[in-house]
Backbone as a chain_set.jsonl record, in Angstrom:
{"seq": "MERKTARLTVLIDPEKKKAFEQLCARQDLTPSQVVRQLIRDYLADHGVTYGSAQPDGSGQAATAVVNPVAARRTRGAGRRQES", "coords": {"N": [[-36.185, 38.09, 31.48], [-33.639, 36.343, 29.824], [-32.918, 36.294, 26.499], [-32.965, 33.115, 25.086], [-31.179, 32.48, 22.417], [-28.972, 32.137, 21.441], [-25.777, 29.91, 21.02], [-23.316, 28.251, 23.004], [-20.614, 26.38, 22.68], [-18.848, 24.031, 25.039], [-16.209, 22.557, 26.035], [-15.125, 20.046, 27.924], [-13.449, 17.517, 30.023], [-14.561, 14.739, 30.409], [-14.492, 13.421, 32.958], [-14.945, 16.044, 34.511], [-17.363, 17.127, 33.558], [-19.162, 15.317, 34.19], [-19.126, 15.6, 37.232], [-19.63, 17.974, 37.279], [-22.43, 18.034, 36.326], [-23.561, 16.349, 38.148], [-23.324, 17.94, 40.358], [-24.494, 20.246, 39.769], [-27.131, 19.128, 39.441], [-27.636, 18.2, 42.445], [-28.156, 20.631, 43.688], [-30.732, 21.347, 42.942], [-30.629, 22.669, 40.383], [-29.913, 23.092, 36.524], [-27.088, 23.009, 34.224], [-27.464, 24.157, 32.313], [-28.061, 26.986, 33.427], [-26.286, 27.473, 35.969], [-24.254, 27.609, 33.812], [-24.75, 29.967, 32.976], [-25.243, 31.999, 34.504], [-22.421, 32.011, 36.169], [-21.484, 33.562, 33.873], [-22.566, 35.835, 33.649], [-22.205, 36.743, 36.061], [-19.048, 37.036, 35.658], [-19.036, 38.855, 33.722], [-20.449, 41.317, 35.297], [-17.54, 41.455, 37.05], [-15.92, 42.23, 35.74], [-17.041, 44.403, 34.548], [-18.479, 44.821, 32.365], [-21.204, 45.839, 30.592], [-24.353, 44.759, 29.123], [-27.048, 43.895, 26.88], [-30.193, 45.231, 27.585], [-28.963, 45.93, 29.863], [-27.089, 48.554, 28.968], [-25.289, 51.351, 28.752], [-27.617, 54.375, 28.826], [-27.226, 56.5, 27.124], [-27.207, 58.707, 29.35], [-24.969, 58.519, 30.538], [-24.549, 56.827, 32.337], [-24.819, 53.749, 33.168], [-27.584, 51.251, 33.346], [-29.572, 49.134, 35.814], [-28.646, 45.906, 36.416], [-30.916, 43.391, 36.977], [-30.374, 40.25, 38.997], [-31.12, 36.967, 39.85], [-31.16, 36.66, 42.998], [-31.172, 34.069, 44.896], [-30.206, 32.25, 42.809], [-27.905, 33.563, 42.495], [-26.682, 32.909, 44.953], [-26.665, 30.148, 45.109], [-24.724, 29.808, 43.015], [-22.397, 31.572, 43.054], [-19.071, 30.831, 43.189], [-18.911, 28.25, 42.386], [-17.873, 27.626, 40.113], [-15.853, 27.79, 40.231], [-12.24, 26.956, 41.276], [-10.131, 26.601, 43.64], [-6.433, 27.356, 42.807], [-3.167, 25.371, 43.209]], "CA": [[-35.722, 37.535, 31.365], [-33.115, 36.76, 28.451], [-33.886, 35.416, 25.183], [-31.815, 32.099, 25.119], [-31.147, 32.295, 21.245], [-27.543, 31.803, 20.846], [-25.327, 28.651, 21.653], [-22.274, 27.886, 23.317], [-20.344, 24.478, 23.16], [-17.549, 23.909, 25.323], [-14.984, 21.166, 25.39], [-14.538, 19.611, 28.807], [-12.556, 16.028, 30.121], [-15.749, 13.735, 30.828], [-15.095, 13.437, 34.339], [-15.57, 16.733, 35.193], [-18.561, 17.435, 32.983], [-20.097, 14.26, 35.298], [-18.928, 16.059, 39.194], [-20.251, 19.188, 37.141], [-24.25, 17.952, 36.497], [-23.881, 15.8, 39.521], [-23.343, 19.198, 41.502], [-25.95, 21.206, 40.045], [-28.591, 18.348, 40.181], [-27.83, 18.489, 44.238], [-28.498, 21.972, 43.856], [-31.562, 21.141, 41.753], [-30.273, 23.592, 39.063], [-29.595, 22.836, 35.419], [-25.807, 23.108, 34.477], [-27.642, 26.055, 31.497], [-28.332, 28.118, 34.354], [-24.98, 27.921, 36.542], [-23.445, 28.732, 33.053], [-25.327, 31.56, 32.391], [-25.191, 32.845, 36.236], [-21.611, 32.348, 35.814], [-21.018, 34.314, 32.606], [-23.103, 37.418, 34.044], [-20.884, 37.502, 36.977], [-17.98, 37.454, 34.809], [-19.189, 40.175, 32.78], [-20.264, 41.859, 35.742], [-16.72, 41.459, 37.958], [-14.965, 43.113, 34.856], [-17.267, 45.956, 34.486], [-19.067, 44.963, 30.978], [-22.726, 45.578, 30.907], [-24.975, 44.485, 27.757], [-28.751, 44.174, 26.572], [-30.641, 46.164, 29.018], [-27.922, 47.028, 30.815], [-26.519, 49.056, 28.246], [-25.789, 53.054, 28.658], [-29.058, 54.747, 27.643], [-27.247, 57.737, 26.787], [-26.738, 59.602, 30.291], [-24.16, 58.087, 31.15], [-25.453, 56.044, 33.614], [-25.856, 52.276, 33.354], [-28.574, 50.708, 33.845], [-28.848, 47.913, 36.795], [-28.819, 44.634, 36.015], [-31.231, 42.171, 38.092], [-29.923, 38.994, 39.468], [-31.789, 36.034, 40.673], [-30.06, 36.501, 44.924], [-30.957, 32.715, 45.557], [-29.711, 31.832, 42.268], [-26.523, 33.614, 42.804], [-25.752, 32.439, 46.177], [-26.291, 28.779, 44.494], [-23.881, 29.544, 41.82], [-21.376, 32.06, 43.655], [-17.917, 30.05, 43.643], [-19.176, 26.834, 41.769], [-16.846, 26.638, 38.873], [-14.099, 28.621, 40.663], [-11.166, 26.116, 42.185], [-8.657, 27.178, 44.006], [-5.08, 26.841, 41.911], [-2.861, 24.795, 44.032]], "C": [[-34.927, 37.317, 30.235], [-33.491, 35.778, 27.611], [-32.317, 34.39, 24.706], [-32.074, 31.503, 23.409], [-29.993, 31.981, 20.629], [-27.315, 30.494, 22.119], [-24.298, 28.366, 21.954], [-22.06, 26.831, 23.682], [-19.226, 25.325, 23.781], [-17.174, 22.712, 25.95], [-14.87, 20.801, 26.46], [-14.134, 18.201, 29.038], [-14.428, 15.697, 30.841], [-15.925, 13.652, 32.438], [-15.325, 14.477, 34.727], [-16.576, 17.708, 34.554], [-19.735, 16.534, 34.43], [-19.719, 14.565, 36.008], [-19.46, 17.105, 38.744], [-21.904, 18.762, 37.028], [-24.151, 16.921, 37.275], [-24.442, 17.423, 40.42], [-24.886, 20.087, 41.174], [-26.887, 20.157, 40.174], [-28.657, 18.472, 41.684], [-27.938, 19.934, 44.446], [-29.457, 22.726, 43.196], [-31.895, 23.02, 40.548], [-30.004, 22.835, 37.6], [-28.169, 23.185, 35.093], [-25.999, 24.257, 33.32], [-27.684, 27.109, 32.487], [-27.165, 28.602, 35.207], [-24.208, 28.589, 35.564], [-23.789, 30.151, 32.69], [-25.052, 32.279, 33.743], [-23.598, 33.65, 36.041], [-20.815, 33.105, 34.833], [-21.472, 35.531, 33.229], [-22.261, 37.753, 35.446], [-19.622, 37.561, 36.611], [-18.062, 38.529, 34.284], [-19.427, 41.2, 33.977], [-18.277, 42.219, 36.928], [-15.992, 42.295, 36.611], [-15.946, 44.264, 33.704], [-18.233, 46.185, 33.022], [-20.631, 44.802, 31.199], [-23.225, 45.4, 28.964], [-26.352, 44.091, 28.022], [-29.128, 45.31, 27.161], [-29.604, 47.209, 29.943], [-26.806, 47.844, 30.584], [-26.827, 50.517, 28.517], [-26.855, 53.771, 28.225], [-28.51, 55.925, 27.316], [-26.978, 59.142, 27.737], [-25.868, 59.401, 31.114], [-23.474, 56.95, 32.447], [-25.821, 54.374, 33.193], [-26.567, 52.016, 34.463], [-28.553, 49.466, 34.788], [-29.779, 46.83, 36.143], [-29.257, 43.931, 37.126], [-30.937, 41.183, 37.561], [-30.931, 38.423, 40.315], [-30.337, 35.968, 42.446], [-30.228, 34.987, 44.732], [-30.547, 31.849, 44.43], [-28.095, 32.164, 42.14], [-25.602, 32.845, 43.574], [-25.718, 30.666, 46.053], [-25.146, 28.881, 43.94], [-22.669, 30.207, 41.964], [-20.186, 31.286, 43.698], [-18.093, 29.009, 42.95], [-18.552, 26.444, 41.119], [-15.788, 27.307, 39.249], [-13.7, 27.439, 41.507], [-10.011, 26.703, 42.28], [-7.206, 26.717, 43.144], [-3.842, 26.191, 43.146], [-0.821, 25.02, 43.17]], "O": [[-35.298, 38.049, 29.317], [-34.144, 34.754, 27.811], [-31.212, 34.7, 24.259], [-32.785, 30.553, 23.082], [-29.928, 31.6, 19.46], [-27.873, 30.155, 23.162], [-23.791, 27.977, 20.902], [-22.665, 26.182, 24.536], [-18.771, 26.439, 23.523], [-18.023, 21.92, 26.361], [-13.805, 21.395, 26.63], [-14.515, 17.488, 28.109], [-15.154, 16.397, 31.548], [-16.972, 13.754, 33.077], [-16.155, 14.345, 35.626], [-16.659, 18.885, 34.905], [-20.604, 16.951, 35.196], [-19.368, 13.448, 36.389], [-20.039, 17.663, 39.677], [-22.615, 19.347, 37.845], [-25.117, 16.232, 36.947], [-25.526, 17.786, 40.877], [-25.853, 20.413, 41.862], [-27.584, 20.272, 41.182], [-29.721, 18.842, 42.181], [-27.758, 20.335, 45.596], [-29.459, 23.916, 42.883], [-32.747, 23.854, 40.241], [-29.869, 21.629, 37.805], [-27.836, 23.956, 35.994], [-25.152, 25.139, 33.175], [-27.233, 28.205, 32.152], [-26.921, 29.805, 35.297], [-23.595, 29.634, 35.783], [-23.161, 31.11, 32.24], [-24.492, 33.371, 33.651], [-23.328, 34.84, 35.88], [-19.601, 33.261, 34.964], [-20.588, 36.38, 33.338], [-21.797, 38.849, 35.759], [-18.93, 38.255, 37.355], [-17.092, 39.285, 34.352], [-18.642, 42.142, 33.881], [-18.1, 43.334, 37.417], [-15.403, 43.283, 37.049], [-15.681, 44.72, 32.591], [-18.632, 47.276, 32.614], [-21.181, 43.89, 31.815], [-22.635, 45.784, 27.954], [-26.805, 43.959, 29.159], [-28.407, 46.305, 27.228], [-29.501, 48.352, 30.387], [-25.852, 48.019, 31.343], [-27.955, 51.008, 28.561], [-27.0, 53.754, 27.002], [-29.417, 56.736, 27.131], [-26.675, 60.251, 27.298], [-25.816, 59.898, 32.239], [-22.457, 56.584, 33.036], [-26.953, 53.949, 32.963], [-26.498, 52.234, 35.673], [-27.593, 48.709, 34.649], [-30.905, 46.786, 35.648], [-28.537, 43.722, 38.102], [-31.0, 40.882, 36.369], [-31.517, 39.003, 41.23], [-29.243, 35.461, 42.697], [-29.174, 34.517, 44.304], [-30.443, 30.661, 44.737], [-27.229, 31.357, 41.804], [-24.501, 32.346, 43.344], [-24.949, 29.974, 46.721], [-24.332, 28.029, 44.296], [-21.736, 29.795, 41.275], [-20.282, 30.795, 44.823], [-16.955, 28.577, 42.765], [-18.309, 25.239, 41.061], [-14.794, 27.376, 38.528], [-14.481, 26.918, 42.303], [-9.186, 27.147, 41.483], [-7.098, 25.512, 42.918], [-3.82, 26.92, 44.138], [0.147, 24.506, 43.731]]}, "num_chains": 1, "name": "protein.A"}
């Protein structure tokens, strides 16, 4: 489990916030859970390791464990296609 000791403040327009909160509620997730998953995905997509996933001196990074159910629910939730 991650330590929840840091706060991240994000400013978005009220309509987007409301839509995001409604989607999270429909998926039985909190906005914080979704944002944390999006951050983990973004770090992984860019090859960034952190916390217990830092290299241990052997040159190999430890494998981070991600909740597969939450990952399926949130994958792509915050991504939109630009037109």
